[in-house]
PyMOL commands that place a pseudoatom at each C-alpha (Angstrom):
pseudoatom trace, name=CA, resn=MET, resi=1, chain=A, elem=C, hetatm=0, pos=[0.000, 0.000, 0.000]
pseudoatom trace, name=CA, resn=ALA, resi=2, chain=A, elem=C, hetatm=0, pos=[1.121, 3.568, -0.655]
pseudoatom trace, name=CA, resn=LEU, resi=3, chain=A, elem=C, hetatm=0, pos=[1.016, 6.429, 1.824]
pseudoatom trace, name=CA, resn=THR, resi=4, chain=A, elem=C, hetatm=0, pos=[-1.706, 8.041, -0.256]
pseudoatom trace, name=CA, resn=ASP, resi=5, chain=A, elem=C, hetatm=0, pos=[-3.968, 5.115, 0.652]
pseudoatom trace, name=CA, resn=TYR, resi=6, chain=A, elem=C, hetatm=0, pos=[-4.171, 6.403, 4.261]
pseudoatom trace, name=CA, resn=PRO, resi=7, chain=A, elem=C, hetatm=0, pos=[-6.220, 9.396, 5.436]
pseudoatom trace, name=CA, resn=ARG, resi=8, chain=A, elem=C, hetatm=0, pos=[-3.995, 12.278, 6.477]
pseudoatom trace, name=CA, resn=PRO, resi=9, chain=A, elem=C, hetatm=0, pos=[-4.690, 14.663, 9.356]
pseudoatom trace, name=CA, resn=SER, resi=10, chain=A, elem=C, hetatm=0, pos=[-3.714, 18.301, 9.289]
pseudoatom trace, name=CA, resn=VAL, resi=11, chain=A, elem=C, hetatm=0, pos=[-0.939, 19.184, 11.746]
pseudoatom trace, name=CA, resn=ALA, resi=12, chain=A, elem=C, hetatm=0, pos=[-0.880, 22.373, 13.783]
pseudoatom trace, name=CA, resn=VAL, resi=13, chain=A, elem=C, hetatm=0, pos=[1.326, 23.939, 16.440]
pseudoatom trace, name=CA, resn=ASP, resi=14, chain=A, elem=C, hetatm=0, pos=[0.089, 25.947, 19.433]
pseudoatom trace, name=CA, resn=THR, resi=15, chain=A, elem=C, hetatm=0, pos=[2.180, 27.637, 22.126]
pseudoatom trace, name=CA, resn=ALA, resi=16, chain=A, elem=C, hetatm=0, pos=[1.399, 28.556, 25.730]
pseudoatom trace, name=CA, resn=VAL, resi=17, chain=A, elem=C, hetatm=0, pos=[3.402, 31.710, 26.447]
pseudoatom trace, name=CA, resn=LEU, resi=18, chain=A, elem=C, hetatm=0, pos=[3.584, 32.151, 30.220]
pseudoatom trace, name=CA, resn=THR, resi=19, chain=A, elem=C, hetatm=0, pos=[4.589, 35.369, 31.962]
pseudoatom trace, name=CA, resn=PHE, resi=20, chain=A, elem=C, hetatm=0, pos=[4.499, 37.072, 35.363]
pseudoatom trace, name=CA, resn=ASP, resi=21, chain=A, elem=C, hetatm=0, pos=[2.319, 40.171, 35.278]
pseudoatom trace, name=CA, resn=ASP, resi=22, chain=A, elem=C, hetatm=0, pos=[0.922, 42.260, 38.127]
pseudoatom trace, name=CA, resn=ASN, resi=23, chain=A, elem=C, hetatm=0, pos=[2.065, 39.700, 40.721]
pseudoatom trace, name=CA, resn=ARG, resi=24, chain=A, elem=C, hetatm=0, pos=[0.311, 36.798, 39.028]
pseudoatom trace, name=CA, resn=LEU, resi=25, chain=A, elem=C, hetatm=0, pos=[1.044, 34.149, 36.442]
pseudoatom trace, name=CA, resn=ALA, resi=26, chain=A, elem=C, hetatm=0, pos=[-0.631, 34.737, 33.089]
pseudoatom trace, name=CA, resn=VAL, resi=27, chain=A, elem=C, hetatm=0, pos=[-0.823, 33.187, 29.628]
pseudoatom trace, name=CA, resn=LEU, resi=28, chain=A, elem=C, hetatm=0, pos=[-0.754, 35.081, 26.351]
pseudoatom trace, name=CA, resn=ALA, resi=29, chain=A, elem=C, hetatm=0, pos=[-3.749, 34.718, 24.019]
pseudoatom trace, name=CA, resn=VAL, resi=30, chain=A, elem=C, hetatm=0, pos=[-4.716, 35.948, 20.569]
pseudoatom trace, name=CA, resn=HIS, resi=31, chain=A, elem=C, hetatm=0, pos=[-8.083, 36.327, 18.867]
pseudoatom trace, name=CA, resn=GLY, resi=32, chain=A, elem=C, hetatm=0, pos=[-9.205, 33.065, 17.296]
pseudoatom trace, name=CA, resn=PRO, resi=33, chain=A, elem=C, hetatm=0, pos=[-12.103, 32.262, 14.957]
pseudoatom trace, name=CA, resn=GLY, resi=34, chain=A, elem=C, hetatm=0, pos=[-15.143, 34.248, 16.036]
pseudoatom trace, name=CA, resn=GLY, resi=35, chain=A, elem=C, hetatm=0, pos=[-13.018, 36.346, 18.373]
pseudoatom trace, name=CA, resn=ALA, resi=36, chain=A, elem=C, hetatm=0, pos=[-12.631, 33.689, 21.070]
pseudoatom trace, name=CA, resn=PRO, resi=37, chain=A, elem=C, hetatm=0, pos=[-9.240, 33.697, 22.836]
pseudoatom trace, name=CA, resn=VAL, resi=38, chain=A, elem=C, hetatm=0, pos=[-6.838, 30.957, 21.737]
pseudoatom trace, name=CA, resn=LEU, resi=39, chain=A, elem=C, hetatm=0, pos=[-3.148, 30.231, 22.040]
pseudoatom trace, name=CA, resn=PRO, resi=40, chain=A, elem=C, hetatm=0, pos=[-1.044, 31.552, 19.158]
pseudoatom trace, name=CA, resn=GLY, resi=41, chain=A, elem=C, hetatm=0, pos=[-0.615, 28.805, 16.577]
pseudoatom trace, name=CA, resn=LYS, resi=42, chain=A, elem=C, hetatm=0, pos=[-0.716, 27.880, 12.915]
pseudoatom trace, name=CA, resn=PHE, resi=43, chain=A, elem=C, hetatm=0, pos=[-0.832, 24.914, 10.581]
pseudoatom trace, name=CA, resn=LEU, resi=44, chain=A, elem=C, hetatm=0, pos=[2.350, 23.142, 9.588]
pseudoatom trace, name=CA, resn=ARG, resi=45, chain=A, elem=C, hetatm=0, pos=[3.348, 23.834, 5.998]
pseudoatom trace, name=CA, resn=GLN, resi=46, chain=A, elem=C, hetatm=0, pos=[5.310, 21.529, 3.740]
pseudoatom trace, name=CA, resn=GLY, resi=47, chain=A, elem=C, hetatm=0, pos=[9.051, 21.646, 4.394]
pseudoatom trace, name=CA, resn=LYS, resi=48, chain=A, elem=C, hetatm=0, pos=[8.663, 23.247, 7.847]
pseudoatom trace, name=CA, resn=ARG, resi=49, chain=A, elem=C, hetatm=0, pos=[9.683, 21.769, 11.193]
pseudoatom trace, name=CA, resn=LEU, resi=50, chain=A, elem=C, hetatm=0, pos=[7.300, 21.961, 14.132]
pseudoatom trace, name=CA, resn=ARG, resi=51, chain=A, elem=C, hetatm=0, pos=[9.558, 24.302, 16.087]
pseudoatom trace, name=CA, resn=GLU, resi=52, chain=A, elem=C, hetatm=0, pos=[9.902, 26.615, 13.089]
pseudoatom trace, name=CA, resn=ALA, resi=53, chain=A, elem=C, hetatm=0, pos=[6.135, 26.770, 12.682]
pseudoatom trace, name=CA, resn=ALA, resi=54, chain=A, elem=C, hetatm=0, pos=[5.668, 27.541, 16.391]
pseudoatom trace, name=CA, resn=SER, resi=55, chain=A, elem=C, hetatm=0, pos=[8.269, 30.317, 16.181]
pseudoatom trace, name=CA, resn=ASP, resi=56, chain=A, elem=C, hetatm=0, pos=[6.586, 31.766, 13.091]
pseudoatom trace, name=CA, resn=ALA, resi=57, chain=A, elem=C, hetatm=0, pos=[3.215, 31.804, 14.859]
pseudoatom trace, name=CA, resn=LEU, resi=58, chain=A, elem=C, hetatm=0, pos=[4.616, 33.714, 17.829]
pseudoatom trace, name=CA, resn=THR, resi=59, chain=A, elem=C, hetatm=0, pos=[6.313, 36.342, 15.715]
pseudoatom trace, name=CA, resn=GLU, resi=60, chain=A, elem=C, hetatm=0, pos=[3.475, 36.730, 13.197]
pseudoatom trace, name=CA, resn=LYS, resi=61, chain=A, elem=C, hetatm=0, pos=[0.426, 36.446, 15.463]
pseudoatom trace, name=CA, resn=ALA, resi=62, chain=A, elem=C, hetatm=0, pos=[1.685, 37.488, 18.897]
pseudoatom trace, name=CA, resn=GLY, resi=63, chain=A, elem=C, hetatm=0, pos=[4.372, 40.018, 17.954]
pseudoatom trace, name=CA, resn=LEU, resi=64, chain=A, elem=C, hetatm=0, pos=[7.186, 38.326, 19.862]
pseudoatom trace, name=CA, resn=ARG, resi=65, chain=A, elem=C, hetatm=0, pos=[10.788, 38.992, 18.925]
pseudoatom trace, name=CA, resn=THR, resi=66, chain=A, elem=C, hetatm=0, pos=[12.801, 36.205, 17.324]
pseudoatom trace, name=CA, resn=ASP, resi=67, chain=A, elem=C, hetatm=0, pos=[15.288, 36.052, 20.231]
pseudoatom trace, name=CA, resn=VAL, resi=68, chain=A, elem=C, hetatm=0, pos=[12.386, 35.332, 22.593]
pseudoatom trace, name=CA, resn=VAL, resi=69, chain=A, elem=C, hetatm=0, pos=[10.942, 32.451, 20.623]
pseudoatom trace, name=CA, resn=GLU, resi=70, chain=A, elem=C, hetatm=0, pos=[14.303, 30.652, 20.560]
pseudoatom trace, name=CA, resn=GLN, resi=71, chain=A, elem=C, hetatm=0, pos=[13.454, 29.332, 24.039]
pseudoatom trace, name=CA, resn=ILE, resi=72, chain=A, elem=C, hetatm=0, pos=[10.382, 27.371, 22.872]
pseudoatom trace, name=CA, resn=GLU, resi=73, chain=A, elem=C, hetatm=0, pos=[10.012, 23.841, 24.238]
pseudoatom trace, name=CA, resn=GLU, resi=74, chain=A, elem=C, hetatm=0, pos=[7.766, 21.012, 23.046]
pseudoatom trace, name=CA, resn=LEU, resi=75, chain=A, elem=C, hetatm=0, pos=[5.154, 19.783, 25.517]
pseudoatom trace, name=CA, resn=ALA, resi=76, chain=A, elem=C, hetatm=0, pos=[2.976, 17.050, 24.007]
pseudoatom trace, name=CA, resn=MET, resi=77, chain=A, elem=C, hetatm=0, pos=[0.989, 16.047, 20.968]
pseudoatom trace, name=CA, resn=PHE, resi=78, chain=A, elem=C, hetatm=0, pos=[-2.774, 16.604, 21.288]
pseudoatom trace, name=CA, resn=ASP, resi=79, chain=A, elem=C, hetatm=0, pos=[-4.439, 14.055, 19.055]
pseudoatom trace, name=CA, resn=ASP, resi=80, chain=A, elem=C, hetatm=0, pos=[-8.102, 13.758, 19.976]
pseudoatom trace, name=CA, resn=PRO, resi=81, chain=A, elem=C, hetatm=0, pos=[-9.787, 13.252, 16.579]
pseudoatom trace, name=CA, resn=ASN, resi=82, chain=A, elem=C, hetatm=0, pos=[-12.600, 15.583, 17.672]
pseudoatom trace, name=CA, resn=ARG, resi=83, chain=A, elem=C, hetatm=0, pos=[-10.460, 18.375, 19.100]
pseudoatom trace, name=CA, resn=ASP, resi=84, chain=A, elem=C, hetatm=0, pos=[-11.100, 20.713, 16.151]
pseudoatom trace, name=CA, resn=ASP, resi=85, chain=A, elem=C, hetatm=0, pos=[-14.550, 21.082, 14.602]
pseudoatom trace, name=CA, resn=ARG, resi=86, chain=A, elem=C, hetatm=0, pos=[-12.973, 22.026, 11.272]
pseudoatom trace, name=CA, resn=GLY, resi=87, chain=A, elem=C, hetatm=0, pos=[-11.667, 18.505, 10.729]
pseudoatom trace, name=CA, resn=TRP, resi=88, chain=A, elem=C, hetatm=0, pos=[-9.011, 16.004, 11.810]
pseudoatom trace, name=CA, resn=VAL, resi=89, chain=A, elem=C, hetatm=0, pos=[-6.221, 18.160, 13.262]
pseudoatom trace, name=CA, resn=LEU, resi=90, chain=A, elem=C, hetatm=0, pos=[-3.296, 17.085, 15.415]
pseudoatom trace, name=CA, resn=SER, resi=91, chain=A, elem=C, hetatm=0, pos=[-1.522, 19.797, 17.390]
pseudoatom trace, name=CA, resn=MET, resi=92, chain=A, elem=C, hetatm=0, pos=[1.946, 19.779, 18.900]
pseudoatom trace, name=CA, resn=ALA, resi=93, chain=A, elem=C, hetatm=0, pos=[1.749, 21.953, 21.991]
pseudoatom trace, name=CA, resn=HIS, resi=94, chain=A, elem=C, hetatm=0, pos=[4.746, 24.099, 22.879]
pseudoatom trace, name=CA, resn=THR, resi=95, chain=A, elem=C, hetatm=0, pos=[5.536, 26.451, 25.730]
pseudoatom trace, name=CA, resn=VAL, resi=96, chain=A, elem=C, hetatm=0, pos=[7.858, 29.342, 26.476]
pseudoatom trace, name=CA, resn=ALA, resi=97, chain=A, elem=C, hetatm=0, pos=[8.210, 31.511, 29.594]
pseudoatom trace, name=CA, resn=VAL, resi=98, chain=A, elem=C, hetatm=0, pos=[8.840, 35.193, 28.842]
pseudoatom trace, name=CA, resn=PRO, resi=99, chain=A, elem=C, hetatm=0, pos=[9.348, 38.210, 31.146]
pseudoatom trace, name=CA, resn=ARG, resi=100, chain=A, elem=C, hetatm=0, pos=[6.537, 40.744, 30.789]
pseudoatom trace, name=CA, resn=ASP, resi=101, chain=A, elem=C, hetatm=0, pos=[8.799, 43.501, 29.466]
pseudoatom trace, name=CA, resn=ARG, resi=102, chain=A, elem=C, hetatm=0, pos=[9.691, 41.332, 26.473]
pseudoatom trace, name=CA, resn=LEU, resi=103, chain=A, elem=C, hetatm=0, pos=[6.077, 40.980, 25.377]
pseudoatom trace, name=CA, resn=PRO, resi=104, chain=A, elem=C, hetatm=0, pos=[4.167, 43.597, 23.351]
pseudoatom trace, name=CA, resn=ASP, resi=105, chain=A, elem=C, hetatm=0, pos=[2.533, 46.291, 25.482]
pseudoatom trace, name=CA, resn=ASP, resi=106, chain=A, elem=C, hetatm=0, pos=[-0.894, 45.397, 24.071]
pseudoatom trace, name=CA, resn=ALA, resi=107, chain=A, elem=C, hetatm=0, pos=[-0.535, 41.637, 24.572]
pseudoatom trace, name=CA, resn=ILE, resi=108, chain=A, elem=C, hetatm=0, pos=[-3.719, 39.860, 25.686]
pseudoatom trace, name=CA, resn=LEU, resi=109, chain=A, elem=C, hetatm=0, pos=[-2.820, 38.271, 29.026]
pseudoatom trace, name=CA, resn=ILE, resi=110, chain=A, elem=C, hetatm=0, pos=[-5.222, 35.916, 30.793]
pseudoatom trace, name=CA, resn=PRO, resi=111, chain=A, elem=C, hetatm=0, pos=[-4.527, 35.157, 34.474]
pseudoatom trace, name=CA, resn=VAL, resi=112, chain=A, elem=C, hetatm=0, pos=[-3.782, 31.570, 35.459]
pseudoatom trace, name=CA, resn=ILE, resi=113, chain=A, elem=C, hetatm=0, pos=[-6.076, 30.284, 38.203]
pseudoatom trace, name=CA, resn=GLN, resi=114, chain=A, elem=C, hetatm=0, pos=[-5.733, 26.783, 39.683]
pseudoatom trace, name=CA, resn=GLY, resi=115, chain=A, elem=C, hetatm=0, pos=[-3.150, 25.900, 37.065]
pseudoatom trace, name=CA, resn=ALA, resi=116, chain=A, elem=C, hetatm=0, pos=[-5.309, 26.856, 34.058]
pseudoatom trace, name=CA, resn=ALA, resi=117, chain=A, elem=C, hetatm=0, pos=[-6.381, 29.960, 32.148]
pseudoatom trace, name=CA, resn=ARG, resi=118, chain=A, elem=C, hetatm=0, pos=[-9.115, 31.840, 33.992]
pseudoatom trace, name=CA, resn=GLU, resi=119, chain=A, elem=C, hetatm=0, pos=[-11.100, 32.256, 30.769]
pseudoatom trace, name=CA, resn=ALA, resi=120, chain=A, elem=C, hetatm=0, pos=[-12.229, 29.462, 28.486]
pseudoatom trace, name=CA, resn=LEU, resi=121, chain=A, elem=C, hetatm=0, pos=[-9.916, 29.082, 25.506]
pseudoatom trace, name=CA, resn=GLY, resi=122, chain=A, elem=C, hetatm=0, pos=[-10.813, 27.648, 22.121]
pseudoatom trace, name=CA, resn=TYR, resi=123, chain=A, elem=C, hetatm=0, pos=[-10.248, 24.014, 21.163]
pseudoatom trace, name=CA, resn=ASP, resi=124, chain=A, elem=C, hetatm=0, pos=[-8.292, 22.126, 23.868]
pseudoatom trace, name=CA, resn=HIS, resi=125, chain=A, elem=C, hetatm=0, pos=[-5.955, 25.026, 24.547]
pseudoatom trace, name=CA, resn=ASN, resi=126, chain=A, elem=C, hetatm=0, pos=[-6.723, 25.177, 28.261]
pseudoatom trace, name=CA, resn=ALA, resi=127, chain=A, elem=C, hetatm=0, pos=[-5.428, 21.622, 28.581]
pseudoatom trace, name=CA, resn=MET, resi=128, chain=A, elem=C, hetatm=0, pos=[-2.231, 22.838, 26.932]
pseudoatom trace, name=CA, resn=VAL, resi=129, chain=A, elem=C, hetatm=0, pos=[-1.979, 25.636, 29.489]
pseudoatom trace, name=CA, resn=VAL, resi=130, chain=A, elem=C, hetatm=0, pos=[-2.312, 23.090, 32.294]
pseudoatom trace, name=CA, resn=ARG, resi=131, chain=A, elem=C, hetatm=0, pos=[0.605, 21.129, 30.797]
pseudoatom trace, name=CA, resn=ALA, resi=132, chain=A, elem=C, hetatm=0, pos=[2.641, 24.316, 30.418]
pseudoatom trace, name=CA, resn=VAL, resi=133, chain=A, elem=C, hetatm=0, pos=[2.071, 25.414, 34.037]
pseudoatom trace, name=CA, resn=THR, resi=134, chain=A, elem=C, hetatm=0, pos=[3.037, 21.973, 35.324]
pseudoatom trace, name=CA, resn=HIS, resi=135, chain=A, elem=C, hetatm=0, pos=[6.206, 22.129, 33.232]
pseudoatom trace, name=CA, resn=LEU, resi=136, chain=A, elem=C, hetatm=0, pos=[7.018, 25.622, 34.527]
pseudoatom trace, name=CA, resn=ARG, resi=137, chain=A, elem=C, hetatm=0, pos=[6.566, 24.533, 38.132]
pseudoatom trace, name=CA, resn=SER, resi=138, chain=A, elem=C, hetatm=0, pos=[8.984, 21.654, 37.635]
pseudoatom trace, name=CA, resn=ARG, resi=139, chain=A, elem=C, hetatm=0, pos=[11.573, 24.103, 36.277]
pseudoatom trace, name=CA, resn=TYR, resi=140, chain=A, elem=C, hetatm=0, pos=[11.099, 26.449, 39.246]
pseudoatom trace, name=CA, resn=ALA, resi=141, chain=A, elem=C, hetatm=0, pos=[11.578, 23.570, 41.673]
pseudoatom trace, name=CA, resn=GLU, resi=142, chain=A, elem=C, hetatm=0, pos=[15.005, 22.953, 40.131]
pseudoatom trace, name=CA, resn=LYS, resi=143, chain=A, elem=C, hetatm=0, pos=[16.453, 26.483, 39.912]
pseudoatom trace, name=CA, resn=VAL, resi=144, chain=A, elem=C, hetatm=0, pos=[15.673, 29.972, 41.146]
pseudoatom trace, name=CA, resn=ASP, resi=145, chain=A, elem=C, hetatm=0, pos=[13.590, 31.872, 38.589]
pseudoatom trace, name=CA, resn=PRO, resi=146, chain=A, elem=C, hetatm=0, pos=[15.039, 30.142, 35.500]
pseudoatom trace, name=CA, resn=ALA, resi=147, chain=A, elem=C, hetatm=0, pos=[12.766, 32.151, 33.177]
pseudoatom trace, name=CA, resn=HIS, resi=148, chain=A, elem=C, hetatm=0, pos=[14.077, 35.451, 34.611]
pseudoatom trace, name=CA, resn=PHE, resi=149, chain=A, elem=C, hetatm=0, pos=[10.611, 36.784, 35.338]
pseudoatom trace, name=CA, resn=LEU, resi=150, chain=A, elem=C, hetatm=0, pos=[12.282, 39.049, 37.897]
pseudoatom trace, name=CA, resn=GLY, resi=151, chain=A, elem=C, hetatm=0, pos=[15.061, 41.495, 37.055]
pseudoatom trace, name=CA, resn=ASP, resi=152, chain=A, elem=C, hetatm=0, pos=[18.762, 40.843, 37.489]
pseudoatom trace, name=CA, resn=MET, resi=153, chain=A, elem=C, hetatm=0, pos=[18.512, 41.810, 41.166]
pseudoatom trace, name=CA, resn=PHE, resi=154, chain=A, elem=C, hetatm=0, pos=[15.632, 41.113, 43.530]
pseudoatom trace, name=CA, resn=THR, resi=155, chain=A, elem=C, hetatm=0, pos=[14.757, 40.644, 47.182]
pseudoatom trace, name=CA, resn=VAL, resi=156, chain=A, elem=C, hetatm=0, pos=[13.734, 37.381, 48.794]
pseudoatom trace, name=CA, resn=LEU, resi=157, chain=A, elem=C, hetatm=0, pos=[10.274, 38.906, 49.215]
pseudoatom trace, name=CA, resn=ASP, resi=158, chain=A, elem=C, hetatm=0, pos=[10.091, 39.535, 45.449]
pseudoatom trace, name=CA, resn=LEU, resi=159, chain=A, elem=C, hetatm=0, pos=[11.127, 35.941, 44.859]
pseudoatom trace, name=CA, resn=ARG, resi=160, chain=A, elem=C, hetatm=0, pos=[8.632, 34.547, 47.355]
pseudoatom trace, name=CA, resn=ARG, resi=161, chain=A, elem=C, hetatm=0, pos=[5.776, 36.474, 45.743]
pseudoatom trace, name=CA, resn=LEU, resi=162, chain=A, elem=C, hetatm=0, pos=[6.811, 35.101, 42.349]
pseudoatom trace, name=CA, resn=TYR, resi=163, chain=A, elem=C, hetatm=0, pos=[6.850, 31.517, 43.633]
pseudoatom trace, name=CA, resn=GLU, resi=164, chain=A, elem=C, hetatm=0, pos=[3.528, 32.001, 45.379]
pseudoatom trace, name=CA, resn=ALA, resi=165, chain=A, elem=C, hetatm=0, pos=[2.024, 33.152, 42.074]
pseudoatom trace, name=CA, resn=ILE, resi=166, chain=A, elem=C, hetatm=0, pos=[3.467, 30.216, 40.138]
pseudoatom trace, name=CA, resn=PHE, resi=167, chain=A, elem=C, hetatm=0, pos=[2.589, 27.526, 42.684]
pseudoatom trace, name=CA, resn=GLU, resi=168, chain=A, elem=C, hetatm=0, pos=[-0.626, 29.256, 43.860]
pseudoatom trace, name=CA, resn=ARG, resi=169, chain=A, elem=C, hetatm=0, pos=[0.076, 28.786, 47.533]
pseudoatom trace, name=CA, resn=ARG, resi=170, chain=A, elem=C, hetatm=0, pos=[1.553, 30.741, 50.438]
pseudoatom trace, name=CA, resn=PHE, resi=171, chain=A, elem=C, hetatm=0, pos=[5.043, 30.017, 51.764]
pseudoatom trace, name=CA, resn=PRO, resi=172, chain=A, elem=C, hetatm=0, pos=[6.321, 30.769, 55.285]
pseudoatom trace, name=CA, resn=LYS, resi=173, chain=A, elem=C, hetatm=0, pos=[8.959, 33.444, 54.698]
pseudoatom trace, name=CA, resn=ASP, resi=174, chain=A, elem=C, hetatm=0, pos=[11.782, 31.980, 56.802]
pseudoatom trace, name=CA, resn=THR, resi=175, chain=A, elem=C, hetatm=0, pos=[11.298, 28.442, 55.489]
pseudoatom trace, name=CA, resn=PHE, resi=176, chain=A, elem=C, hetatm=0, pos=[11.110, 29.690, 51.913]
pseudoatom trace, name=CA, resn=ARG, resi=177, chain=A, elem=C, hetatm=0, pos=[14.351, 31.636, 52.298]
pseudoatom trace, name=CA, resn=ARG, resi=178, chain=A, elem=C, hetatm=0, pos=[16.127, 28.581, 53.678]
pseudoatom trace, name=CA, resn=HIS, resi=179, chain=A, elem=C, hetatm=0, pos=[14.993, 26.370, 50.790]
pseudoatom trace, name=CA, resn=VAL, resi=180, chain=A, elem=C, hetatm=0, pos=[16.060, 28.750, 48.006]
pseudoatom trace, name=CA, resn=LEU, resi=181, chain=A, elem=C, hetatm=0, pos=[19.275, 30.056, 49.559]
pseudoatom trace, name=CA, resn=ASP, resi=182, chain=A, elem=C, hetatm=0, pos=[21.493, 27.711, 47.514]
pseudoatom trace, name=CA, resn=GLY, resi=183, chain=A, elem=C, hetatm=0, pos=[20.167, 29.359, 44.358]
pseudoatom trace, name=CA, resn=LEU, resi=184, chain=A, elem=C, hetatm=0, pos=[21.024, 32.909, 45.459]
pseudoatom trace, name=CA, resn=LEU, resi=185, chain=A, elem=C, hetatm=0, pos=[24.094, 35.153, 45.512]
pseudoatom trace, name=CA, resn=SER, resi=186, chain=A, elem=C, hetatm=0, pos=[24.166, 38.281, 47.642]
pseudoatom trace, name=CA, resn=THR, resi=187, chain=A, elem=C, hetatm=0, pos=[24.967, 41.442, 45.686]
pseudoatom trace, name=CA, resn=GLY, resi=188, chain=A, elem=C, hetatm=0, pos=[26.070, 43.327, 48.789]
pseudoatom trace, name=CA, resn=GLU, resi=189, chain=A, elem=C, hetatm=0, pos=[23.447, 45.943, 47.935]
pseudoatom trace, name=CA, resn=THR, resi=190, chain=A, elem=C, hetatm=0, pos=[20.069, 46.817, 49.411]
pseudoatom trace, name=CA, resn=THR, resi=191, chain=A, elem=C, hetatm=0, pos=[16.877, 48.441, 48.224]
pseudoatom trace, name=CA, resn=VAL, resi=192, chain=A, elem=C, hetatm=0, pos=[16.554, 52.181, 48.638]
pseudoatom trace, name=CA, resn=ALA, resi=193, chain=A, elem=C, hetatm=0, pos=[15.076, 53.201, 51.962]
pseudoatom trace, name=CA, resn=GLY, resi=194, chain=A, elem=C, hetatm=0, pos=[11.412, 54.082, 51.648]
pseudoatom trace, name=CA, resn=ARG, resi=195, chain=A, elem=C, hetatm=0, pos=[8.381, 53.053, 53.616]
pseudoatom trace, name=CA, resn=GLY, resi=196, chain=A, elem=C, hetatm=0, pos=[10.153, 50.074, 55.133]
pseudoatom trace, name=CA, resn=ARG, resi=197, chain=A, elem=C, hetatm=0, pos=[13.617, 48.932, 56.101]
pseudoatom trace, name=CA, resn=PRO, resi=198, chain=A, elem=C, hetatm=0, pos=[16.039, 48.427, 53.174]
pseudoatom trace, name=CA, resn=ALA, resi=199, chain=A, elem=C, hetatm=0, pos=[16.102, 44.785, 52.012]
pseudoatom trace, name=CA, resn=GLU, resi=200, chain=A, elem=C, hetatm=0, pos=[19.097, 42.820, 50.760]
pseudoatom trace, name=CA, resn=LEU, resi=201, chain=A, elem=C, hetatm=0, pos=[19.316, 42.330, 46.998]
pseudoatom trace, name=CA, resn=PHE, resi=202, chain=A, elem=C, hetatm=0, pos=[20.280, 38.997, 45.438]
pseudoatom trace, name=CA, resn=ARG, resi=203, chain=A, elem=C, hetatm=0, pos=[21.152, 37.518, 42.059]
pseudoatom trace, name=CA, resn=ARG, resi=204, chain=A, elem=C, hetatm=0, pos=[20.594, 34.003, 40.789]
pseudoatom trace, name=CA, resn=SER, resi=205, chain=A, elem=C, hetatm=0, pos=[23.553, 31.734, 41.487]
pseudoatom trace, name=CA, resn=GLY, resi=206, chain=A, elem=C, hetatm=0, pos=[22.639, 29.347, 38.670]
pseudoatom trace, name=CA, resn=SER, resi=207, chain=A, elem=C, hetatm=0, pos=[23.057, 26.418, 41.044]
pseudoatom trace, name=CA, resn=ALA, resi=208, chain=A, elem=C, hetatm=0, pos=[20.463, 23.692, 41.187]
pseudoatom trace, name=CA, resn=LEU, resi=209, chain=A, elem=C, hetatm=0, pos=[18.237, 23.619, 44.242]
pseudoatom trace, name=CA, resn=PRO, resi=210, chain=A, elem=C, hetatm=0, pos=[18.348, 20.532, 46.490]
pseudoatom trace, name=CA, resn=PRO, resi=211, chain=A, elem=C, hetatm=0, pos=[15.802, 18.451, 44.551]
pseudoatom trace, name=CA, resn=THR, resi=212, chain=A, elem=C, hetatm=0, pos=[13.870, 16.299, 47.019]
pseudoatom trace, name=CA, resn=ALA, resi=213, chain=A, elem=C, hetatm=0, pos=[13.424, 18.773, 49.871]
pseudoatom trace, name=CA, resn=VAL, resi=214, chain=A, elem=C, hetatm=0, pos=[12.672, 21.772, 47.687]
pseudoatom trace, name=CA, resn=ALA, resi=215, chain=A, elem=C, hetatm=0, pos=[10.173, 20.005, 45.436]
pseudoatom trace, name=CA, resn=ALA, resi=216, chain=A, elem=C, hetatm=0, pos=[8.330, 18.626, 48.457]
pseudoatom trace, name=CA, resn=PHE, resi=217, chain=A, elem=C, hetatm=0, pos=[8.257, 22.037, 50.139]
pseudoatom trace, name=CA, resn=LEU, resi=218, chain=A, elem=C, hetatm=0, pos=[7.058, 23.925, 47.058]
pseudoatom trace, name=CA, resn=HIS, resi=219, chain=A, elem=C, hetatm=0, pos=[4.233, 21.525, 46.346]
pseudoatom trace, name=CA, resn=ASN, resi=220, chain=A, elem=C, hetatm=0, pos=[3.258, 21.003, 49.988]
pseudoatom trace, name=CA, resn=PRO, resi=221, chain=A, elem=C, hetatm=0, pos=[4.772, 23.737, 52.212]
pseudoatom trace, name=CA, resn=ARG, resi=222, chain=A, elem=C, hetatm=0, pos=[2.965, 22.561, 55.310]
for i in range(1, 222): cmd.bond("trace and resi %d" % i, "trace and resi %d" % (i + 1))
show_as sticks, trace
zoom trace
């Protein structure tokens, strides 16, 4: 039998772009068919690789710069035959975590609540967001702010608020500091005095966090 004897699905790519905005985790959306929010994506064209197609979708539909989309990672193939009412469409889901100041000012950002987009997304895109958030949390359990959502220098309070937004739970401040200390380097500088006492500023050390203890604490701090 020849390949032409088999039905062929269309293949698409969709990407969950996660960011930290206004002290909460959010996912970038674009206007889909009928105006409903969807993840930026496109169909795979002949001669293109999946990663190339995902990069093209982010630059063309979401206005991201090419240096940002280089960090794209594959998540999973979504292959429910009924996932798209236009026909048989497989989609390779991707994800990328991007600091807010590297996204367009007018980007549509939907808050993440309980590990998913707060608003209903088209197709099965919310399931892709769930996968992307889970992936992001695993990265943040391994290193301090690997996506650089915070600036080059930050306080432990800044870092704790970031982790509380990503993991959607509160962390005791002293215990949190102890668990992430291996991933921090003191800059020897402090914040400017204002309403409160100046706080010490840190940088990322790049070192891995102690895996078992940190992962257990982040997912179940009590």
